[in-house]
C-alpha positions in Angstrom: 0.0 0.0 0.0 1.5 3.3 -1.2 -0.1 6.7 -0.5 0.9 10.3 -1.4 -0.3 12.9 1.0 -0.2 16.6 0.2 -0.3 19.5 2.6 0.4 23.2 2.7 -2.5 24.5 0.7 -4.6 27.5 1.8 -5.6 31.0 0.9 -3.2 33.9 0.2 -3.4 37.4 -1.2 -2.0 38.2 -4.7 1.7 38.4 -4.4 1.8 36.0 -1.5 3.4 32.6 -1.2 2.4 29.0 -0.5 4.7 26.1 0.2 3.2 22.7 -0.7 4.5 19.4 0.6 3.9 15.8 -0.6 5.1 12.8 1.3 5.0 9.2 0.0 4.4 6.4 2.5 4.3 2.7 2.2 6.6 -0.1 1.0 8.7 2.0 -1.3 12.0 0.8 -2.8 12.9 4.0 -4.6 11.4 7.1 -6.2 12.4 8.1 -9.7 10.3 11.2 -10.2 7.9 13.5 -8.4 5.6 16.1 -10.1 3.1 18.7 -9.2 -0.1 19.2 -11.3 -2.9 21.6 -10.8 -6.5 21.8 -11.9 -8.7 24.9 -11.9 -12.5 24.7 -12.2 -13.6 24.1 -15.7 -10.0 23.4 -16.9 -8.0 20.2 -17.5 -5.3 19.2 -15.1 -1.9 20.6 -16.1 1.7 20.0 -15.2 3.3 22.6 -13.0 6.8 21.3 -12.1 8.7 18.1 -12.0 11.9 16.7 -10.4 13.5 13.5 -11.3 16.7 11.5 -11.3 18.3 8.7 -9.2 21.7 10.3 -8.5 20.8 13.9 -9.2 17.9 16.3 -9.2 16.7 17.3 -12.7 13.9 19.9 -12.6 11.5 21.3 -15.1 8.7 23.9 -15.0 5.7 25.0 -16.9 6.2 28.4 -18.5 3.9 30.1 -16.1 5.8 28.7 -13.1 9.4 29.6 -14.2 10.8 32.3 -12.0 8.0 32.0 -9.5 7.9 28.4 -8.3 10.7 26.1 -7.1 10.4 22.4 -6.8 12.7 20.4 -4.5 12.7 17.0 -2.8 14.2 15.2 0.2 14.4 11.5 -0.8 15.4 10.6 2.8 11.9 11.7 3.7 10.2 10.6 0.5 9.0 14.2 0.2 8.7 16.7 -2.6 8.0 20.5 -2.1 6.7 23.2 -4.2 7.5 26.8 -3.2 5.1 29.2 -4.9 5.9 32.9 -4.8 4.4 36.0 -6.4 1.1 34.2 -6.7 -1.6 35.5 -9.0 -5.3 34.7 -8.9 -4.8 32.5 -11.9 -2.9 30.1 -9.7 -6.1 29.2 -7.8 -6.5 25.5 -8.3 -6.4 22.1 -6.7 -2.8 21.0 -6.6 -1.9 17.3 -7.0 1.2 15.4 -6.3 2.3 12.6 -8.6 5.2 10.1 -8.1 6.8 7.4 -10.2 8.2 4.9 -7.7 9.2 1.3 -7.3 7.2 -0.8 -4.9 9.4 -2.7 -2.5 7.5 -6.0 -2.4 7.2 -6.5 -6.2 10.0 -4.4 -7.6 7.5 -2.8 -10.0 7.6 0.8 -11.1 4.2 2.5 -10.7 2.5 5.9 -11.0 0.7 7.3 -7.9 -1.4 10.3 -7.2 -2.2 12.3 -4.1 -5.7 13.5 -3.1 -5.0 17.1 -3.9 -4.8 20.3 -1.8 -6.6 23.6 -2.5 -4.6 26.7 -3.2 -6.6 30.0 -3.4 -5.2 33.4 -4.4 -7.6 36.3 -3.9 -7.9 39.7 -2.3 
């Protein structure tokens, strides 16, 4: 049984910041990649940022996130973070964590999703 649990969502004013966390729990052998997605009402889920690599951290960002958001991870804690600065109302969405990881008991690589956490930017 593997679960991803997000935290750190909330409501901020425009220009404010949020720091999201996602922790993977269960019988995990290793984590290859972790990603953040978001979905606003009436819109499709979109990729925000990703971090991957076994021996090093390789990051990528959506165009709207570059210069504003920072993704990082602590593999010792099986945790990925998303620091979101200079937030605009358009960033209001449910943010989801995704991970590609290898399950310990079977050795299989699988894709997992968290339950989502709400981020709201308004005055």
